[in-house]
TILUMTI-210369 format. One record per atom (N, C-alpha, C, O): residue number from 1; residue in one letter; atom name; x, y, z. Coordinates in pm, whole numbers, plus 50000, padded with zeros to 5 digits. Layout:
// TILUMTI-210369
- kemi,nudo,mimi,X,Y,Z
- NUM,a,CA,X,Y,Z .
...
END
This chain:
// TILUMTI-210369
- kemi,nudo,mimi,X,Y,Z
- 1,m,N,82012,03377,53727 .
- 1,m,CA,82114,03327,53638 .
- 1,m,C,82235,03282,53721 .
- 1,m,O,82279,03354,53810 .
- 2,n,N,82288,03163,53692 .
- 2,n,CA,82402,03108,53763 .
- 2,n,C,82530,03150,53691 .
- 2,n,O,82557,03107,53579 .
- 3,e,N,82608,03236,53759 .
- 3,e,CA,82732,03284,53697 .
- 3,e,C,82839,03176,53701 .
- 3,e,O,82843,03093,53792 .
- 4,q,N,82926,03179,53602 .
- 4,q,CA,83036,03085,53591 .
- 4,q,C,83138,03112,53702 .
- 4,q,O,83173,03227,53729 .
- 5,q,N,83185,03003,53768 .
- 5,q,CA,83288,03019,53870 .
- 5,q,C,83419,03058,53804 .
- 5,q,O,83448,03019,53691 .
- 6,c,N,83499,03135,53877 .
- 6,c,CA,83628,03179,53825 .
- 6,c,C,83723,03060,53815 .
- 6,c,O,83731,02980,53909 .
- 7,p,N,83794,03047,53704 .
- 7,p,CA,83890,02937,53688 .
- 7,p,C,84001,02934,53793 .
- 7,p,O,84062,02828,53814 .
- 8,c,N,84030,03046,53859 .
- 8,c,CA,84142,03052,53953 .
- 8,c,C,84118,02971,54080 .
- 8,c,O,84210,02951,54158 .
- 9,g,N,83996,02924,54101 .
- 9,g,CA,83966,02840,54216 .
- 9,g,C,83930,02915,54342 .
- 9,g,O,83925,02855,54450 .
- 10,s,N,83904,03042,54333 .
- 10,s,CA,83868,03121,54451 .
- 10,s,C,83732,03083,54508 .
- 10,s,O,83706,03105,54626 .
- 11,g,N,83646,03025,54424 .
- 11,g,CA,83510,02995,54466 .
- 11,g,C,83412,03106,54430 .
- 11,g,O,83291,03087,54438 .
- 12,d,N,83465,03221,54390 .
- 12,d,CA,83380,03333,54349 .
- 12,d,C,83347,03322,54201 .
- 12,d,O,83409,03245,54128 .
- 13,s,N,83250,03399,54158 .
- 13,s,CA,83218,03405,54016 .
- 13,s,C,83330,03479,53942 .
- 13,s,O,83402,03559,54003 .
- 14,y,N,83343,03453,53814 .
- 14,y,CA,83444,03521,53733 .
- 14,y,C,83424,03672,53741 .
- 14,y,O,83521,03747,53752 .
- 15,s,N,83299,03718,53734 .
- 15,s,CA,83273,03863,53733 .
- 15,s,C,83311,03930,53865 .
- 15,s,O,83343,04048,53867 .
- 16,a,N,83308,03855,53975 .
- 16,a,CA,83344,03911,54106 .
- 16,a,C,83490,03887,54141 .
- 16,a,O,83540,03939,54241 .
- 17,c,N,83560,03809,54060 .
- 17,c,CA,83697,03770,54095 .
- 17,c,C,83798,03829,53996 .
- 17,c,O,83849,03938,54019 .
- 18,c,N,83827,03759,53889 .
- 18,c,CA,83934,03799,53797 .
- 18,c,C,83891,03890,53683 .
- 18,c,O,83974,03959,53624 .
- 19,e,N,83764,03892,53651 .
- 19,e,CA,83719,03976,53539 .
- 19,e,C,83755,04124,53557 .
- 19,e,O,83799,04186,53461 .
- 20,p,N,83739,04184,53677 .
- 20,p,CA,83779,04325,53691 .
- 20,p,C,83927,04349,53662 .
- 20,p,O,83963,04457,53614 .
- 21,y,N,84013,04252,53690 .
- 21,y,CA,84155,04265,53655 .
- 21,y,C,84172,04260,53504 .
- 21,y,O,84247,04339,53446 .
- 22,h,N,84101,04168,53441 .
- 22,h,CA,84113,04151,53296 .
- 22,h,C,84061,04272,53219 .
- 22,h,O,84114,04305,53113 .
- 23,t,N,83958,04337,53271 .
- 23,t,CA,83902,04454,53203 .
- 23,t,C,83976,04583,53239 .
- 23,t,O,83956,04686,53174 .
- 24,g,N,84062,04578,53342 .
- 24,g,CA,84137,04696,53381 .
- 24,g,C,84064,04786,53479 .
- 24,g,O,84113,04895,53511 .
- 25,s,N,83947,04743,53527 .
- 25,s,CA,83875,04826,53623 .
- 25,s,C,83930,04812,53765 .
- 25,s,O,83894,04888,53855 .
- 26,k,N,84019,04713,53784 .
- 26,k,CA,84079,04687,53913 .
- 26,k,C,84217,04627,53890 .
- 26,k,O,84241,04561,53789 .
- 27,y,N,84309,04651,53984 .
- 27,y,CA,84444,04595,53974 .
- 27,y,C,84468,04500,54090 .
- 27,y,O,84421,04525,54201 .
- 28,a,N,84541,04392,54065 .
- 28,a,CA,84572,04295,54169 .
- 28,a,C,84653,04363,54278 .
- 28,a,O,84750,04434,54250 .
- 29,n,N,84614,04340,54404 .
- 29,n,CA,84684,04406,54515 .
- 29,n,C,84786,04315,54584 .
- 29,n,O,84854,04358,54677 .
- 30,t,N,84797,04190,54539 .
- 30,t,CA,84899,04099,54590 .
- 30,t,C,84956,04018,54473 .
- 30,t,O,84896,04009,54366 .
- 31,a,N,85073,03960,54497 .
- 31,a,CA,85134,03875,54394 .
- 31,a,C,85045,03754,54366 .
- 31,a,O,85029,03714,54250 .
- 32,e,N,84986,03696,54470 .
- 32,e,CA,84899,03580,54449 .
- 32,e,C,84775,03617,54367 .
- 32,e,O,84732,03540,54281 .
- 33,a,N,84718,03733,54394 .
- 33,a,CA,84601,03776,54316 .
- 33,a,C,84638,03792,54169 .
- 33,a,O,84560,03755,54081 .
- 34,l,N,84758,03847,54141 .
- 34,l,CA,84801,03860,54002 .
- 34,l,C,84823,03723,53940 .
- 34,l,O,84784,03699,53826 .
- 35,m,N,84887,03631,54015 .
- 35,m,CA,84912,03498,53962 .
- 35,m,C,84779,03428,53931 .
- 35,m,O,84766,03365,53826 .
- 36,r,N,84682,03437,54020 .
- 36,r,CA,84550,03376,53995 .
- 36,r,C,84484,03437,53872 .
- 36,r,O,84424,03365,53791 .
- 37,s,N,84494,03568,53858 .
- 37,s,CA,84432,03634,53743 .
- 37,s,C,84503,03595,53613 .
- 37,s,O,84439,03587,53508 .
- 38,r,N,84633,03572,53620 .
- 38,r,CA,84706,03527,53501 .
- 38,r,C,84669,03383,53465 .
- 38,r,O,84656,03351,53347 .
- 39,y,N,84652,03297,53565 .
- 39,y,CA,84607,03160,53538 .
- 39,y,C,84471,03166,53467 .
- 39,y,O,84448,03095,53369 .
- 40,t,N,84383,03249,53517 .
- 40,t,CA,84250,03262,53457 .
- 40,t,C,84262,03314,53314 .
- 40,t,O,84186,03273,53227 .
- 41,a,N,84356,03406,53290 .
- 41,a,CA,84377,03456,53154 .
- 41,a,C,84423,03344,53062 .
- 41,a,O,84378,03335,52948 .
- 42,y,N,84512,03257,53111 .
- 42,y,CA,84552,03140,53031 .
- 42,y,C,84430,03053,53002 .
- 42,y,O,84408,03012,52888 .
- 43,a,N,84350,03026,53104 .
- 43,a,CA,84234,02940,53089 .
- 43,a,C,84131,02998,52991 .
- 43,a,O,84061,02924,52923 .
- 44,r,N,84123,03130,52986 .
- 44,r,CA,84025,03197,52899 .
- 44,r,C,84086,03242,52766 .
- 44,r,O,84014,03295,52681 .
- 45,g,N,84216,03222,52748 .
- 45,g,CA,84280,03259,52622 .
- 45,g,C,84303,03408,52605 .
- 45,g,O,84301,03459,52493 .
- 46,d,N,84323,03479,52715 .
- 46,d,CA,84340,03625,52712 .
- 46,d,C,84488,03663,52708 .
- 46,d,O,84547,03699,52810 .
- 47,s,N,84548,03655,52589 .
- 47,s,CA,84691,03684,52576 .
- 47,s,C,84722,03832,52600 .
- 47,s,O,84832,03865,52644 .
- 48,a,N,84629,03921,52571 .
- 48,a,CA,84652,04065,52593 .
- 48,a,C,84676,04094,52741 .
- 48,a,O,84764,04173,52776 .
- 49,y,N,84598,04032,52828 .
- 49,y,CA,84616,04051,52972 .
- 49,y,C,84750,03994,53018 .
- 49,y,O,84820,04056,53097 .
- 50,l,N,84783,03877,52968 .
- 50,l,CA,84911,03815,53004 .
- 50,l,C,85027,03906,52965 .
- 50,l,O,85121,03924,53043 .
- 51,y,N,85020,03962,52847 .
- 51,y,CA,85126,04051,52798 .
- 51,y,C,85134,04177,52884 .
- 51,y,O,85243,04222,52920 .
- 52,k,N,85019,04234,52916 .
- 52,k,CA,85013,04358,52994 .
- 52,k,C,85067,04340,53136 .
- 52,k,O,85122,04434,53193 .
- 53,t,N,85054,04220,53192 .
- 53,t,CA,85096,04197,53330 .
- 53,t,C,85235,04134,53340 .
- 53,t,O,85279,04098,53449 .
- 54,w,N,85304,04120,53227 .
- 54,w,CA,85439,04064,53223 .
- 54,w,C,85537,04179,53235 .
- 54,w,O,85525,04277,53160 .
- 55,h,N,85632,04172,53324 .
- 55,h,CA,85730,04279,53347 .
- 55,h,C,85808,04307,53219 .
- 55,h,O,85847,04214,53148 .
- 56,s,N,85830,04433,53190 .
- 56,s,CA,85895,04472,53064 .
- 56,s,C,86038,04417,53051 .
- 56,s,O,86087,04399,52940 .
- 57,r,N,86104,04390,53164 .
- 57,r,CA,86240,04334,53159 .
- 57,r,C,86244,04192,53103 .
- 57,r,O,86343,04153,53041 .
- 58,t,N,86138,04116,53124 .
- 58,t,CA,86138,03975,53085 .
- 58,t,C,86026,03941,52986 .
- 58,t,O,86010,03825,52948 .
- 59,q,N,85952,04039,52946 .
- 59,q,CA,85836,04020,52858 .
- 59,q,C,85878,03966,52721 .
- 59,q,O,85969,04020,52658 .
- 60,p,N,85812,03860,52674 .
- 60,p,CA,85842,03810,52539 .
- 60,p,C,85788,03907,52434 .
- 60,p,O,85706,03994,52465 .
- 61,k,N,85834,03892,52311 .
- 61,k,CA,85786,03980,52204 .
- 61,k,C,85638,03958,52177 .
- 61,k,O,85566,04052,52142 .
- 62,s,N,85594,03834,52193 .
- 62,s,CA,85452,03804,52176 .
- 62,s,C,85418,03681,52259 .
- 62,s,O,85507,03607,52300 .
- 63,i,N,85292,03661,52282 .
- 63,i,CA,85244,03545,52357 .
- 63,i,C,85151,03467,52265 .
- 63,i,O,85047,03518,52223 .
- 64,n,N,85189,03344,52235 .
- 64,n,CA,85108,03260,52148 .
- 64,n,C,85044,03150,52231 .
- 64,n,O,85108,03051,52264 .
- 65,l,N,84917,03169,52263 .
- 65,l,CA,84846,03066,52339 .
- 65,l,C,84797,02958,52244 .
- 65,l,O,84766,02984,52127 .
- 66,n,N,84791,02837,52295 .
- 66,n,CA,84740,02725,52218 .
- 66,n,C,84590,02746,52201 .
- 66,n,O,84513,02721,52294 .
- 67,d,N,84548,02792,52086 .
- 67,d,CA,84406,02825,52067 .
- 67,d,C,84332,02724,51980 .
- 67,d,O,84222,02753,51931 .
- 68,d,N,84391,02606,51961 .
- 68,d,CA,84322,02506,51880 .
- 68,d,C,84227,02420,51963 .
- 68,d,O,84162,02330,51910 .
- 69,g,N,84219,02447,52093 .
- 69,g,CA,84126,02375,52180 .
- 69,g,C,84182,02246,52237 .
- 69,g,O,84114,02179,52315 .
- 70,s,N,84306,02208,52200 .
- 70,s,CA,84361,02083,52250 .
- 70,s,C,84410,02095,52395 .
- 70,s,O,84420,01994,52465 .
- 71,m,N,84440,02217,52439 .
- 71,m,CA,84487,02236,52577 .
- 71,m,C,84373,02293,52661 .
- 71,m,O,84312,02394,52626 .
- 72,q,N,84346,02226,52772 .
- 72,q,CA,84241,02269,52864 .
- 72,q,C,84300,02285,53003 .
- 72,q,O,84353,02189,53059 .
- 73,w,N,84291,02404,53058 .
- 73,w,CA,84336,02428,53195 .
- 73,w,C,84225,02382,53286 .
- 73,w,O,84109,02421,53268 .
- 74,q,N,84257,02298,53386 .
- 74,q,CA,84154,02234,53467 .
- 74,q,C,84141,02289,53607 .
- 74,q,O,84030,02313,53655 .
- 75,r,N,84254,02312,53675 .
- 75,r,CA,84245,02369,53810 .
- 75,r,C,84380,02421,53854 .
- 75,r,O,84485,02380,53804 .
- 76,l,N,84374,02511,53949 .
- 76,l,CA,84493,02574,54004 .
- 76,l,C,84509,02534,54150 .
- 76,l,O,84412,02533,54226 .
- 77,e,N,84630,02501,54188 .
- 77,e,CA,84661,02464,54325 .
- 77,e,C,84776,02553,54372 .
- 77,e,O,84890,02537,54327 .
- 78,v,N,84748,02646,54462 .
- 78,v,CA,84852,02733,54518 .
- 78,v,C,84920,02657,54631 .
- 78,v,O,84854,02613,54725 .
- 79,i,N,85051,02641,54621 .
- 79,i,CA,85128,02562,54718 .
- 79,i,C,85185,02651,54828 .
- 79,i,O,85176,02618,54946 .
- 80,n,N,85243,02765,54788 .
- 80,n,CA,85309,02851,54885 .
- 80,n,C,85321,02992,54830 .
- 80,n,O,85335,03012,54710 .
- 81,t,N,85314,03089,54920 .
- 81,t,CA,85335,03229,54884 .
- 81,t,C,85438,03287,54979 .
- 81,t,O,85426,03275,55101 .
- 82,e,N,85540,03352,54922 .
- 82,e,CA,85643,03419,55002 .
- 82,e,C,85634,03568,54972 .
- 82,e,O,85648,03609,54857 .
- 83,a,N,85612,03647,55074 .
- 83,a,CA,85595,03792,55060 .
- 83,a,C,85482,03818,54959 .
- 83,a,O,85385,03744,54954 .
- 84,g,N,85496,03924,54879 .
- 84,g,CA,85396,03952,54778 .
- 84,g,C,85267,04013,54829 .
- 84,g,O,85165,04013,54760 .
- 85,q,N,85272,04066,54951 .
- 85,q,CA,85152,04130,55008 .
- 85,q,C,85147,04277,54966 .
- 85,q,O,85237,04326,54898 .
- 86,r,N,85042,04346,55007 .
- 86,r,CA,85022,04487,54968 .
- 86,r,C,85144,04575,55001 .
- 86,r,O,85177,04666,54925 .
- 87,s,N,85209,04548,55114 .
- 87,s,CA,85321,04632,55157 .
- 87,s,C,85455,04589,55098 .
- 87,s,O,85556,04657,55119 .
- 88,d,N,85459,04478,55025 .
- 88,d,CA,85584,04427,54967 .
- 88,d,C,85605,04479,54826 .
- 88,d,O,85511,04523,54760 .
- 89,d,N,85730,04472,54780 .
- 89,d,CA,85763,04509,54641 .
- 89,d,C,85798,04387,54556 .
- 89,d,O,85806,04397,54434 .
- 90,t,N,85819,04272,54621 .
- 90,t,CA,85847,04148,54551 .
- 90,t,C,85769,04035,54617 .
- 90,t,O,85726,04046,54732 .
- 91,g,N,85753,03929,54543 .
- 91,g,CA,85686,03812,54597 .
- 91,g,C,85709,03690,54510 .
- 91,g,O,85744,03701,54393 .
- 92,v,N,85690,03573,54569 .
- 92,v,CA,85703,03446,54499 .
- 92,v,C,85579,03364,54529 .
- 92,v,O,85536,03353,54644 .
- 93,v,N,85522,03306,54425 .
- 93,v,CA,85407,03218,54441 .
- 93,v,C,85440,03086,54374 .
- 93,v,O,85471,03081,54255 .
- 94,e,N,85434,02979,54451 .
- 94,e,CA,85454,02845,54397 .
- 94,e,C,85317,02783,54377 .
- 94,e,O,85231,02788,54464 .
- 95,f,N,85299,02724,54260 .
- 95,f,CA,85168,02666,54228 .
- 95,f,C,85182,02547,54136 .
- 95,f,O,85287,02522,54077 .
- 96,k,N,85073,02474,54125 .
- 96,k,CA,85059,02368,54025 .
- 96,k,C,84933,02399,53946 .
- 96,k,O,84824,02413,54002 .
- 97,a,N,84949,02408,53816 .
- 97,a,CA,84836,02431,53726 .
- 97,a,C,84811,02300,53651 .
- 97,a,O,84895,02254,53574 .
- 98,h,N,84696,02242,53675 .
- 98,h,CA,84661,02114,53614 .
- 98,h,C,84593,02140,53480 .
- 98,h,O,84508,02229,53468 .
- 99,f,N,84631,02062,53380 .
- 99,f,CA,84579,02081,53245 .
- 99,f,C,84572,01947,53174 .
- 99,f,O,84620,01845,53224 .
- 100,s,N,84513,01949,53057 .
- 100,s,CA,84519,01832,52969 .
- 100,s,C,84545,01884,52828 .
- 100,s,O,84500,01991,52789 .
- 101,v,N,84620,01804,52752 .
- 101,v,CA,84648,01835,52612 .
- 101,v,C,84598,01716,52532 .
- 101,v,O,84647,01605,52546 .
- 102,s,N,84499,01743,52447 .
- 102,s,CA,84437,01636,52368 .
- 102,s,C,84395,01520,52457 .
- 102,s,O,84411,01403,52420 .
- 103,g,N,84342,01552,52574 .
- 103,g,CA,84292,01452,52667 .
- 103,g,C,84395,01389,52758 .
- 103,g,O,84360,01311,52845 .
- 104,k,N,84524,01422,52739 .
- 104,k,CA,84630,01366,52824 .
- 104,k,C,84660,01464,52937 .
- 104,k,O,84688,01581,52912 .
- 105,p,N,84655,01417,53063 .
- 105,p,CA,84675,01508,53176 .
- 105,p,C,84819,01553,53192 .
- 105,p,O,84913,01483,53152 .
- 106,g,N,84835,01670,53249 .
- 106,g,CA,84966,01725,53278 .
- 106,g,C,84957,01824,53392 .
- 106,g,O,84849,01866,53430 .
- 107,v,N,85072,01860,53446 .
- 107,v,CA,85079,01957,53555 .
- 107,v,C,85197,02050,53531 .
- 107,v,O,85308,02005,53505 .
- 108,l,N,85171,02179,53538 .
- 108,l,CA,85277,02279,53535 .
- 108,l,C,85305,02317,53679 .
- 108,l,O,85218,02374,53746 .
- 109,h,N,85424,02287,53728 .
- 109,h,CA,85465,02323,53864 .
- 109,h,C,85565,02437,53850 .
- 109,h,O,85670,02420,53787 .
- 110,e,N,85532,02552,53907 .
- 110,e,CA,85618,02669,53889 .
- 110,e,C,85630,02749,54016 .
- 110,e,O,85537,02757,54096 .
- 111,r,N,85747,02808,54034 .
- 111,r,CA,85770,02911,54136 .
- 111,r,C,85784,03042,54058 .
- 111,r,O,85885,03067,53994 .
- 112,s,N,85681,03123,54066 .
- 112,s,CA,85676,03249,53990 .
- 112,s,C,85723,03364,54077 .
- 112,s,O,85686,03375,54194 .
- 113,e,N,85805,03451,54017 .
- 113,e,CA,85851,03571,54085 .
- 113,e,C,85773,03691,54033 .
- 113,e,O,85746,03703,53914 .
- 114,f,N,85738,03780,54125 .
- 114,f,CA,85660,03899,54092 .
- 114,f,C,85729,04022,54148 .
- 114,f,O,85800,04015,54249 .
- 115,s,N,85708,04133,54081 .
- 115,s,CA,85767,04260,54123 .
- 115,s,C,85659,04367,54115 .
- 115,s,O,85578,04369,54022 .
- 116,k,N,85660,04457,54213 .
- 116,k,CA,85562,04566,54213 .
- 116,k,C,85633,04697,54182 .
- 116,k,O,85733,04731,54245 .
- 117,e,N,85580,04769,54084 .
- 117,e,CA,85634,04899,54048 .
- 117,e,C,85522,05001,54042 .
- 117,e,O,85420,04979,53977 .
- 118,n,N,85543,05113,54109 .
- 118,n,CA,85442,05220,54114 .
- 118,n,C,85305,05166,54152 .
- 118,n,O,85202,05209,54098 .
- 119,g,N,85304,05071,54247 .
- 119,g,CA,85179,05017,54298 .
- 119,g,C,85116,04908,54214 .
- 119,g,O,85007,04861,54248 .
- 120,t,N,85180,04866,54105 .
- 120,t,CA,85124,04764,54016 .
- 120,t,C,85213,04640,54016 .
- 120,t,O,85334,04650,53997 .
- 121,w,N,85151,04524,54036 .
- 121,w,CA,85223,04397,54034 .
- 121,w,C,85243,04349,53891 .
- 121,w,O,85155,04365,53806 .
- 122,f,N,85362,04289,53866 .
- 122,f,CA,85395,04230,53736 .
- 122,f,C,85457,04093,53757 .
- 122,f,O,85528,04069,53855 .
- 123,y,N,85429,04004,53662 .
- 123,y,CA,85497,03874,53659 .
- 123,y,C,85637,03898,53606 .
- 123,y,O,85654,03961,53501 .
- 124,l,N,85738,03850,53678 .
- 124,l,CA,85876,03872,53639 .
- 124,l,C,85934,03749,53569 .
- 124,l,O,85986,03759,53458 .
- 125,d,N,85925,03635,53635 .
- 125,d,CA,85989,03514,53582 .
- 125,d,C,85936,03395,53659 .
- 125,d,O,85879,03409,53767 .
- 126,g,N,85955,03277,53603 .
- 126,g,CA,85913,03155,53669 .
- 126,g,C,86013,03045,53649 .
- 126,g,O,86085,03040,53549 .
- 127,e,N,86018,02957,53745 .
- 127,e,CA,86109,02843,53740 .
- 127,e,C,86026,02716,53750 .
- 127,e,O,85951,02697,53846 .
- 128,t,N,86039,02629,53650 .
- 128,t,CA,85967,02503,53648 .
- 128,t,C,86066,02391,53675 .
- 128,t,O,86159,02370,53596 .
- 129,p,N,86047,02319,53784 .
- 129,p,CA,86137,02205,53808 .
- 129,p,C,86126,02104,53694 .
- 129,p,O,86018,02051,53668 .
- 130,k,N,86236,02078,53625 .
- 130,k,CA,86236,01983,53513 .
- 130,k,C,86196,01844,53558 .
- 130,k,O,86148,01764,53478 .
- 131,s,N,86216,01813,53686 .
- 131,s,CA,86182,01681,53737 .
- 131,s,C,86032,01655,53731 .
- 131,s,O,85988,01541,53742 .
- 132,d,N,85953,01760,53714 .
- 132,d,CA,85808,01744,53706 .
- 132,d,C,85762,01697,53569 .
- 132,d,O,85646,01659,53553 .
- 133,i,N,85850,01697,53470 .
- 133,i,CA,85814,01651,53336 .
- 133,i,C,85868,01510,53321 .
- 133,i,O,85990,01489,53321 .
- 134,s,N,85779,01415,53308 .
- 134,s,CA,85824,01276,53300 .
- 134,s,C,85887,01247,53164 .
- 134,s,O,85845,01305,53064 .
- 135,p,N,85987,01157,53160 .
- 135,p,CA,86049,01121,53032 .
- 135,p,C,85947,01063,52934 .
- 135,p,O,85957,01089,52814 .
- 136,a,N,85850,00987,52983 .
- 136,a,CA,85748,00929,52895 .
- 136,a,C,85665,01039,52829 .
- 136,a,O,85627,01028,52713 .
- 137,q,N,85637,01146,52905 .
- 137,q,CA,85560,01257,52852 .
- 137,q,C,85638,01326,52739 .
- 137,q,O,85580,01359,52635 .
- 138,v,N,85767,01347,52759 .
- 138,v,CA,85851,01412,52659 .
- 138,v,C,85868,01323,52537 .
- 138,v,O,85863,01372,52424 .
- 139,d,N,85889,01192,52558 .
- 139,d,CA,85909,01099,52447 .
- 139,d,C,85792,01097,52350 .
- 139,d,O,85811,01070,52231 .
- 140,k,N,85672,01124,52398 .
- 140,k,CA,85553,01120,52314 .
- 140,k,C,85518,01256,52255 .
- 140,k,O,85416,01270,52187 .
- 141,t,N,85600,01355,52281 .
- 141,t,CA,85572,01492,52237 .
- 141,t,C,85641,01519,52104 .
- 141,t,O,85762,01505,52092 .
- 142,g,N,85562,01557,52004 .
- 142,g,CA,85618,01597,51875 .
- 142,g,C,85668,01739,51882 .
- 142,g,O,85623,01817,51967 .
- 143,r,N,85759,01775,51795 .
- 143,r,CA,85820,01908,51801 .
- 143,r,C,85720,02021,51785 .
- 143,r,O,85745,02131,51834 .
- 144,n,N,85607,01999,51718 .
- 144,n,CA,85506,02103,51699 .
- 144,n,C,85389,02092,51797 .
- 144,n,O,85294,02169,51790 .
- 145,d,N,85397,01994,51891 .
- 145,d,CA,85294,01979,51993 .
- 145,d,C,85315,02083,52102 .
- 145,d,O,85425,02138,52114 .
- 146,p,N,85211,02111,52182 .
- 146,p,CA,85230,02200,52296 .
- 146,p,C,85333,02138,52391 .
- 146,p,O,85336,02017,52410 .
- 147,c,N,85417,02222,52449 .
- 147,c,CA,85520,02174,52539 .
- 147,c,C,85457,02111,52663 .
- 147,c,O,85363,02167,52719 .
- 148,p,N,85508,01995,52708 .
- 148,p,CA,85451,01931,52826 .
- 148,p,C,85472,02009,52955 .
- 148,p,O,85411,01975,53057 .
- 149,c,N,85555,02113,52955 .
- 149,c,CA,85574,02193,53076 .
- 149,c,C,85454,02283,53101 .
- 149,c,O,85440,02339,53210 .
- 150,g,N,85366,02298,53000 .
- 150,g,CA,85246,02379,53018 .
- 150,g,C,85262,02525,52983 .
- 150,g,O,85173,02605,53012 .
- 151,s,N,85372,02563,52922 .
- 151,s,CA,85396,02703,52889 .
- 151,s,C,85300,02758,52784 .
- 151,s,O,85278,02879,52776 .
- 152,g,N,85242,02668,52703 .
- 152,g,CA,85157,02713,52594 .
- 152,g,C,85235,02730,52465 .
- 152,g,O,85175,02753,52359 .
- 153,n,N,85367,02720,52471 .
- 153,n,CA,85450,02729,52351 .
- 153,n,C,85466,02592,52288 .
- 153,n,O,85440,02490,52352 .
- 154,k,N,85509,02589,52163 .
- 154,k,CA,85540,02463,52099 .
- 154,k,C,85664,02403,52165 .
- 154,k,O,85753,02474,52211 .
- 155,y,N,85667,02270,52168 .
- 155,y,CA,85778,02197,52231 .
- 155,y,C,85913,02240,52172 .
- 155,y,O,86010,02257,52245 .
- 156,k,N,85918,02257,52038 .
- 156,k,CA,86045,02293,51974 .
- 156,k,C,86096,02431,52015 .
- 156,k,O,86216,02458,52006 .
- 157,k,N,86007,02519,52061 .
- 157,k,CA,86045,02655,52100 .
- 157,k,C,86063,02668,52251 .
- 157,k,O,86093,02776,52302 .
- 158,c,N,86044,02556,52325 .
- 158,c,CA,86047,02565,52469 .
- 158,c,C,86148,02471,52532 .
- 158,c,O,86262,02510,52555 .
- 159,c,N,86109,02349,52559 .
- 159,c,CA,86193,02256,52633 .
- 159,c,C,86260,02148,52549 .
- 159,c,O,86328,02061,52603 .
- 160,m,N,86242,02152,52417 .
- 160,m,CA,86302,02048,52332 .
- 160,m,C,86454,02060,52338 .
- 160,m,O,86509,02168,52318 .
- 161,p,N,86523,01946,52365 .
- 161,p,CA,86669,01952,52374 .
- 161,p,C,86733,01980,52239 .
- 161,p,O,86856,01989,52230 .
END
């Protein structure tokens, strides 16, 4: 049987890569491993994992993923990692997450901050350069459409001016 490759782009199967994090049988030992597992959770629609790995200081009340099938996560590109290793307590991972919404391509470019507490990594916060969202992309976005920044939230609740 040919196992499905993990969406995070590691080249490993999902069961050998991010699935143990999602099931709780294993914890990410680096900030990058947590970021990859969170990307995979977005791609698989696992909001419970996203919520569990979000730091309590910045955690939203709920996570509403676009579950109507119009958003498809396509690939992850890790650009840079600062600290975030096993011996660190903080780390930053810069990445580009490529996606499409109703067949229209997009890219979420983010510098994510991570914090480790009691040996467990958590997503703390992320910064998305606004310059990565083209004016044409925003002009065609309705207030109830998914936000072009790739957050998974509706445009009116995210980047709408």
